[in-house]
C-alpha positions as CSV (number, residue, x, y, z in Angstrom):
1,M,21.5,1.0,13.1
2,N,19.4,0.3,16.4
3,K,18.0,-2.9,16.1
4,Y,14.7,-1.6,16.8
5,L,14.7,0.7,14.1
6,R,16.0,-2.1,11.8
7,L,12.9,-4.4,13.2
8,F,10.4,-1.1,12.4
9,R,11.9,-0.4,9.0
10,L,12.0,3.2,10.1
11,Q,12.7,4.4,6.4
12,N,9.3,2.7,5.3
13,G,7.7,4.5,7.9
14,V,9.2,8.0,6.8
15,M,8.2,7.2,3.2
16,G,4.5,6.7,4.4
17,F,4.6,9.7,6.2
18,I,5.5,11.4,2.8
19,G,3.0,9.5,0.9
20,L,0.3,10.7,3.7
21,L,1.4,14.5,3.1
22,I,0.9,14.0,-0.6
23,A,-2.5,12.4,-0.1
24,I,-3.7,14.9,2.4
25,F,-2.7,17.7,-0.1
26,I,-4.8,16.0,-2.7
27,A,-7.7,15.7,-0.5
28,A,-7.5,19.3,0.8
29,G,-5.4,21.6,-1.4
30,Y,-3.7,24.4,0.2
31,D,-6.3,24.1,3.1
32,M,-4.3,21.4,4.5
33,L,-2.5,24.0,6.8
34,D,-5.5,24.4,8.7
35,Q,-5.3,20.8,9.7
36,W,-1.8,20.7,10.9
37,V,-2.5,19.2,14.2
38,N,-4.2,16.3,12.9
39,I,-1.7,16.0,10.2
40,V,1.2,15.7,12.7
41,I,-1.1,12.9,14.6
42,G,-1.8,11.1,11.4
43,G,2.2,11.2,10.7
44,V,2.7,9.4,14.1
45,I,-0.4,6.9,13.4
46,V,1.5,6.0,9.8
47,V,5.1,5.5,11.3
48,A,3.6,3.3,14.2
49,F,1.2,1.4,11.7
50,V,4.3,0.7,9.8
51,A,6.6,-0.3,12.5
52,G,3.8,-2.7,13.9
53,G,3.2,-4.1,10.7
54,N,6.9,-5.0,10.0
55,S,7.4,-6.3,13.4
56,L,4.5,-8.7,13.3
57,N,5.9,-9.7,9.8
58,D,9.4,-10.6,11.4
59,Y,7.5,-12.6,14.1
60,V,5.6,-14.5,11.6
61,D,8.5,-15.2,9.4
62,A,11.1,-15.7,11.8
63,E,12.0,-19.2,10.7
64,I,11.9,-18.2,7.2
65,D,14.0,-15.1,7.6
66,K,16.8,-17.2,8.8
67,T,17.7,-18.1,5.3
68,A,15.5,-15.1,3.3
69,H,16.6,-12.3,5.4
70,P,19.3,-13.5,7.7
71,D,20.5,-9.8,8.4
72,R,17.3,-9.0,10.2
73,P,17.2,-8.6,14.1
74,V,15.4,-11.6,15.1
75,P,17.1,-14.1,13.0
76,M,20.4,-12.4,14.0
77,G,19.4,-13.2,17.6
78,E,19.6,-9.5,18.7
79,L,15.6,-9.5,19.4
80,T,13.4,-12.5,20.0
81,A,10.5,-13.8,18.3
82,R,8.4,-12.8,20.9
83,T,9.8,-9.4,21.3
84,A,8.8,-8.7,17.6
85,M,5.3,-9.9,18.3
86,I,4.9,-7.3,21.2
87,C,6.2,-4.6,19.1
88,G,3.9,-5.7,16.2
89,Y,0.7,-5.8,18.1
90,G,1.9,-2.9,20.3
91,G,2.3,-0.5,17.1
92,L,-0.7,-1.4,15.6
93,A,-2.5,-0.7,18.9
94,I,-1.0,2.6,19.2
95,A,-2.0,3.4,15.8
96,V,-5.6,2.7,16.5
97,V,-5.8,4.5,20.2
98,L,-3.7,7.7,18.5
99,S,-6.4,7.6,15.7
100,L,-9.1,8.7,18.2
101,F,-7.4,12.0,18.9
102,L,-8.1,13.0,15.5
103,R,-11.5,13.3,16.6
104,R,-13.0,11.9,13.1
105,W,-14.6,8.7,13.2
106,E,-14.3,7.9,9.9
107,A,-10.4,8.2,10.1
108,T,-10.4,5.8,13.2
109,L,-12.4,3.2,11.4
110,I,-10.0,3.0,8.7
111,V,-7.1,2.8,11.0
112,L,-9.0,-0.1,12.8
113,A,-9.9,-1.8,9.4
114,A,-6.3,-1.6,8.4
115,A,-5.0,-3.0,11.5
116,V,-7.5,-5.8,11.4
117,M,-6.5,-6.3,7.8
118,M,-2.8,-6.3,8.7
119,I,-2.9,-8.8,11.5
120,G,-5.3,-11.4,9.1
121,Y,-2.8,-10.7,6.3
122,E,0.5,-11.8,8.2
123,I,-1.3,-14.7,10.2
124,A,-3.2,-16.4,7.7
125,L,-3.5,-14.7,4.2
126,K,-0.1,-14.1,3.3
127,Q,-0.1,-17.9,2.3
128,R,-3.3,-17.8,0.4
129,G,-2.3,-16.2,-2.7
130,F,-5.1,-14.1,-4.4
131,V,-6.6,-13.3,-1.2
132,G,-3.7,-12.0,-0.1
133,N,-3.1,-10.0,-3.2
134,L,-6.6,-8.3,-2.4
135,C,-5.5,-7.8,1.1
136,I,-2.5,-5.7,0.1
137,A,-4.4,-4.0,-2.5
138,I,-7.0,-2.4,-0.2
139,L,-4.2,-1.6,2.4
140,T,-2.7,0.4,-0.4
141,G,-6.1,2.3,-1.2
142,L,-6.9,2.8,2.4
143,V,-3.6,5.3,2.7
144,F,-5.4,7.8,0.3
145,M,-8.8,7.3,2.4
146,F,-7.1,7.9,5.7
147,A,-5.9,10.9,4.2
148,G,-9.3,12.0,3.3
149,G,-10.5,10.9,6.7
150,I,-7.9,13.2,8.6
151,V,-9.4,16.4,6.6
152,G,-13.0,15.0,6.5
153,D,-13.2,15.1,2.9
154,F,-13.2,12.0,0.6
155,S,-14.5,13.6,-2.5
156,Q,-10.6,14.0,-4.1
157,V,-9.2,11.1,-2.9
158,W,-11.7,8.0,-3.3
159,I,-10.8,7.7,-7.0
160,L,-7.1,7.6,-6.5
161,A,-7.5,5.3,-3.7
162,L,-9.5,2.9,-5.8
163,L,-6.9,3.3,-8.7
164,A,-4.2,2.5,-6.4
165,A,-5.8,-0.5,-5.1
166,L,-6.8,-2.0,-8.7
167,V,-3.2,-1.6,-10.0
168,S,-1.8,-3.0,-6.7
169,V,-3.9,-6.2,-7.5
170,G,-1.9,-6.3,-10.8
171,R,1.3,-5.5,-9.2
172,E,1.0,-8.2,-6.7
173,I,0.0,-11.0,-9.2
174,A,2.8,-10.3,-11.5
175,K,5.3,-10.5,-8.3
176,D,3.7,-14.1,-7.9
177,I,4.2,-15.2,-11.4
178,E,7.8,-14.0,-11.1
179,D,8.2,-15.7,-7.8
180,E,6.2,-19.1,-8.5
181,E,9.3,-21.3,-8.1
182,S,10.4,-19.9,-4.9
183,D,7.1,-19.8,-3.5
184,K,6.2,-23.5,-3.8
185,G,5.7,-25.4,-0.8
186,S,5.0,-22.1,1.6
187,R,2.1,-20.5,-0.5
188,R,-0.8,-21.3,-2.6
189,T,-0.6,-18.2,-5.4
190,L,-2.9,-17.4,-8.3
191,P,-0.4,-18.5,-10.9
192,M,-0.2,-22.0,-9.4
193,M,-3.7,-22.6,-9.2
194,I,-4.6,-21.5,-12.7
195,G,-1.4,-21.1,-14.6
196,D,0.8,-18.2,-15.7
197,R,-1.0,-17.0,-18.9
198,N,-4.4,-16.8,-16.8
199,A,-3.0,-15.3,-14.0
200,G,-1.2,-12.9,-16.4
201,I,-4.7,-12.0,-18.0
202,V,-6.1,-11.4,-14.4
203,A,-3.1,-8.9,-13.8
204,A,-3.8,-7.3,-17.0
205,V,-7.6,-6.8,-16.4
206,F,-6.5,-5.2,-12.9
207,Y,-3.9,-3.1,-14.8
208,V,-6.5,-1.7,-17.3
209,L,-9.6,-1.1,-14.7
210,G,-7.4,1.5,-12.8
211,P,-6.9,4.0,-16.0
212,L,-10.3,3.5,-16.8
213,L,-11.1,5.0,-13.5
214,S,-8.7,8.1,-13.8
215,F,-10.9,9.5,-16.6
216,I,-13.8,10.2,-14.4
217,P,-12.4,13.5,-13.4
218,F,-12.1,14.7,-16.8
219,F,-15.7,14.6,-17.1
220,T,-16.6,15.8,-13.7
221,G,-14.2,18.9,-13.7
222,L,-12.8,17.6,-10.3
223,F,-9.2,18.7,-11.0
224,G,-7.6,21.4,-13.0
225,I,-6.2,21.0,-16.7
226,L,-2.6,19.9,-15.6
227,Y,-4.3,16.4,-14.3
228,A,-3.9,15.5,-17.7
229,V,-0.4,14.3,-17.2
230,V,-2.6,11.3,-15.9
231,I,-2.8,10.2,-19.5
232,V,0.6,9.4,-19.2
233,A,0.4,6.9,-16.2
234,D,-2.5,5.4,-18.1
235,A,-0.3,4.6,-21.1
236,I,2.5,3.1,-18.7
237,F,-0.3,0.9,-16.9
238,I,-1.8,-0.2,-20.3
239,Y,1.9,-1.3,-21.3
240,C,2.2,-3.3,-18.3
241,A,-0.8,-5.0,-19.1
242,V,0.7,-6.2,-22.1
243,L,4.3,-6.7,-20.5
244,V,3.3,-9.1,-17.7
245,F,2.9,-11.9,-20.1
246,S,6.5,-11.9,-21.1
247,N,8.2,-9.9,-18.6
248,P,6.0,-9.9,-15.0
249,H,9.4,-8.4,-13.2
250,K,9.5,-5.5,-15.5
251,S,5.7,-5.1,-15.4
252,E,5.8,-4.8,-11.7
253,K,8.5,-2.4,-11.5
254,L,7.0,-0.2,-14.5
255,A,3.9,-0.4,-12.5
256,K,5.0,1.7,-9.6
257,V,6.7,4.2,-12.0
258,A,2.9,4.5,-13.5
259,M,1.9,5.1,-10.1
260,F,4.2,7.7,-9.4
261,V,3.2,9.6,-12.5
262,A,-0.4,9.3,-11.5
263,L,0.3,10.8,-8.0
264,I,2.1,13.9,-9.7
265,S,-1.0,14.2,-12.0
266,F,-3.4,14.3,-9.0
267,I,-0.9,16.9,-7.2
268,L,-0.9,19.2,-10.2
269,G,-4.7,18.8,-10.9
270,V,-5.3,20.1,-7.3
271,A,-2.3,22.7,-7.1
272,L,-3.1,24.4,-10.4
């Protein structure tokens, strides 16, 4: 594969675009077809943002990747760290500029905020444990808010955005518990500061907060009856909250499955 495509992690950008399409459908339903121009622009924004974020990551982690990811373009000597830096800031800048063409100030503010957070995370927050966890979680939620910004309607995505952000905090903490030994000397994570058990309690709280939010549409009548599939996702999230103490790796992986099921429930709730 081309060295630049490997730097950008193009496959991640494609997955991001697919995720955006799903989020836009949840936000606008079948009316999303009326917004096809903004959807195309939004897709390019996501791909540019992902490419910029990954490039900036490879610039910041140039030395670490010599051991951790020696097959990436920078440690292999195919690209210089400076080139990765230019691609990183360039990709994020392109995303922000393109957002102006959406002609929706909410979407532009979301992209701008996400770009600032991405830079802050890579430059400083990545090494600061829990603050970095929160940053990644907010960026996850902003994907869904961006979809709402594209179509000018947040009413059906804010719950999903908040749910995704909350459970992402749990997932990030679970990963930090799992990676505690390898992170020593390079990061100051929550498990290092308060211990594995206490960190597990914090992760469990965030795993449970997400499912609590998912019940709001039942009382507001926001989605159709098939939204009830979300109960399956809730059960998995609660299981993750229990499992994080004995098997944080499995907990983190199952949380991804639960998030996928939650997405399906939102899609069904809108479609039927």
